[in-house]
C-alpha positions in Angstrom: 119.7 83.9 105.0 116.9 85.7 107.2 115.7 88.9 108.0 116.4 90.6 111.7 113.1 89.2 113.1 113.7 85.6 112.0 111.2 85.5 109.5 112.5 83.8 106.2 113.1 85.8 103.1 110.2 85.8 100.6 110.0 83.9 97.6 111.1 85.2 94.1 109.3 85.0 91.1 110.8 83.6 87.8 110.8 87.2 86.5 112.3 88.1 89.8 115.5 85.3 88.9 115.7 86.9 85.5 116.2 90.2 86.4 118.7 89.3 89.1 120.9 87.3 86.7 120.5 90.2 84.0 121.9 92.8 86.5 124.9 90.3 87.7 125.8 89.9 83.9 125.6 93.7 83.5 127.8 93.9 86.4 130.3 91.9 84.9 130.5 93.6 81.7 130.4 97.1 83.1 131.3 97.1 86.7 132.0 100.8 86.7 128.7 102.0 85.0 126.1 103.5 87.1 123.0 102.0 86.2 119.8 103.9 86.0 117.0 101.4 87.5 114.0 102.4 85.5 115.6 102.1 82.1 117.3 98.8 83.1 114.1 97.5 84.2 112.5 98.6 81.0 114.8 96.9 79.1 114.5 93.7 81.2 110.9 93.7 80.8 111.4 93.9 77.1 113.7 91.2 77.1 111.5 89.0 79.3 108.6 89.5 76.6 110.7 88.5 73.9 111.9 85.3 75.4 110.4 81.9 74.2 108.9 79.7 77.0 111.9 77.4 76.4 114.1 80.3 77.8 111.9 81.2 80.4 111.8 77.7 81.7 115.4 78.1 83.5 113.9 80.8 85.7 110.8 78.8 86.2 112.7 76.1 87.7 114.7 78.4 89.8 111.4 80.0 91.1 110.1 76.4 91.9 113.4 75.7 93.8 112.8 78.7 95.7 109.2 78.1 96.3 110.0 74.9 98.1 112.7 76.4 100.2 110.2 79.2 101.0 107.6 76.6 102.1 110.0 74.5 104.2 111.3 77.6 106.1 108.0 78.7 106.6 106.9 75.6 108.3 109.7 75.4 110.5 109.2 79.2 111.4 107.6 80.2 114.6 106.5 83.8 114.8 107.0 85.5 117.9 104.2 85.8 120.3 102.3 88.5 121.3 104.7 91.8 122.4 105.0 93.5 125.7 101.1 94.6 125.3 100.2 90.9 125.6 102.4 90.4 128.7 101.3 93.4 130.3 97.4 92.2 129.8 98.6 88.9 131.5 99.4 90.7 134.6 96.5 93.0 135.0 94.4 91.8 137.9 91.1 94.0 137.5 90.2 93.0 133.6 86.5 93.7 134.4 87.2 97.7 134.6 89.1 97.4 131.0 86.4 95.2 129.4 83.5 97.4 130.7 85.3 100.2 128.8 85.9 98.1 125.7 82.2 97.1 125.9 81.3 101.0 126.0 83.3 101.7 123.3 81.8 99.0 121.1 78.3 100.3 121.7 79.1 103.7 120.9 80.7 102.3 117.4 77.7 100.5 116.8 75.7 103.6 117.5 77.5 105.5 115.2 78.0 103.0 112.5 74.2 102.8 112.7 73.4 106.4 112.0 76.2 106.4 109.1 74.3 103.7 107.2 71.0 105.3 108.1 72.1 108.5 106.4 72.2 110.3 109.8 74.9 112.5 111.0 77.3 111.3 113.3 78.2 113.5 116.4 82.0 114.2 116.2 84.2 115.9 118.8 85.3 119.0 117.3 88.6 120.6 117.9 88.5 123.9 120.4 87.9 126.9 118.3 90.2 129.5 118.0 89.5 132.8 119.5 88.6 135.4 116.7 90.9 138.7 116.7 88.6 141.7 117.8 88.3 144.2 115.0 90.0 147.2 115.3 88.0 150.4 116.2 88.1 152.3 113.1 87.9 156.1 112.9 84.8 157.7 111.8 86.5 159.3 108.7 87.7 156.0 107.7 83.6 155.0 107.2 83.2 158.2 105.4 85.6 157.9 103.2 84.5 154.2 102.1 80.9 155.9 101.6 82.6 158.4 99.3 84.3 155.7 97.4 81.0 154.0 96.7 79.4 157.1 95.4 82.3 157.4 92.8 81.7 154.1 91.2 78.1 155.2 90.1 
């Protein structure tokens, strides 16, 4: 059983096999019951802690078999080659323009990192500042009232 991209399913731990088995047993006993995942996993974890090494051995063997299955599948797995970007890069005829831009960007990065490590400030491209709304012209009466209010406070 694989995934959409063809990569093999990951290997399962002995504890994962234990939880899977507990879930299957619980479904057989109570098929119509809704299971709260958090409570169920807490119960499984408690059971796992209380199990002896002899009881856990069954699940450890299952994990070993799954590990060998995973290693075999991964040996046969051929990951997909680079995507569309790689194909486009192969078709580019004038690479020097892009390589020069990459070198300039590397130099900029090195300069900024040197300033950062040295404790200097790094110049940042700041976003465009928003225009502040113009203050409304206030009547002279409003100013006088404010002054009167200040006198009352004393």
